[in-house]
C-alpha positions in Angstrom: 2.2 93.7 119.5 2.6 96.8 117.3 1.4 97.3 113.8 4.9 96.9 112.5 5.3 93.5 114.4 2.0 92.3 112.9 3.1 93.1 109.4 6.5 91.5 109.9 5.2 88.2 111.5 2.6 87.8 108.7 5.2 88.5 106.0 7.6 86.0 107.6 5.0 83.3 107.7 3.9 83.9 104.1 7.6 83.7 103.0 8.1 80.5 105.0 5.2 78.9 103.3 7.1 79.0 100.0 9.0 75.9 101.2 6.3 74.3 103.3 5.4 70.6 102.8 1.8 71.3 104.0 0.7 74.6 102.3 -3.0 74.2 103.0 -2.5 73.9 106.8 -0.1 76.8 106.7 -2.5 78.9 104.8 -5.2 78.3 107.4 -2.8 79.2 110.2 -1.7 82.5 108.4 -5.3 83.3 107.6 -6.1 83.0 111.4 -3.1 85.4 112.1 -4.4 87.9 109.7 -8.0 87.7 111.0 -6.8 88.1 114.6 -4.5 91.1 113.8 -7.4 92.7 111.9 -9.8 92.2 114.8 -7.3 93.6 117.3 -7.0 96.7 115.2 -3.4 96.0 114.3 -4.1 95.6 110.6 -6.3 97.8 108.5 -8.9 95.9 106.4 -7.2 96.9 103.1 -3.9 95.5 104.3 -5.6 92.3 105.5 -7.2 91.9 102.1 -3.9 92.4 100.3 -2.2 89.7 102.5 -5.1 87.4 101.9 -4.5 87.8 98.0 -0.8 87.3 98.4 -1.4 84.2 100.6 -3.8 82.7 98.0 -1.3 83.1 95.2 1.7 81.8 97.2 -0.3 78.8 98.5 -1.6 78.0 95.0 2.0 78.2 93.6 3.4 75.9 96.3 0.5 73.4 95.7 1.3 73.3 91.9 5.0 72.8 92.6 4.3 70.0 95.0 2.0 68.2 92.6 4.5 68.7 89.8 7.2 67.0 91.9 5.0 64.0 92.8 
């Protein structure tokens, strides 16, 4: 997998999480993707940290929306 593909897959999964019924499980899966891409050298540390920050915000927003709807 190339660097561009790693970025694309991670961004796609983060975008899909916006409508997820189980954001905590999806966040764990995406964090694993980020960690694997980082360890394989396909994602620089700075990019991985940016994705982790975005992921935390998106997951938090989704959890808040799910709790509000309940």
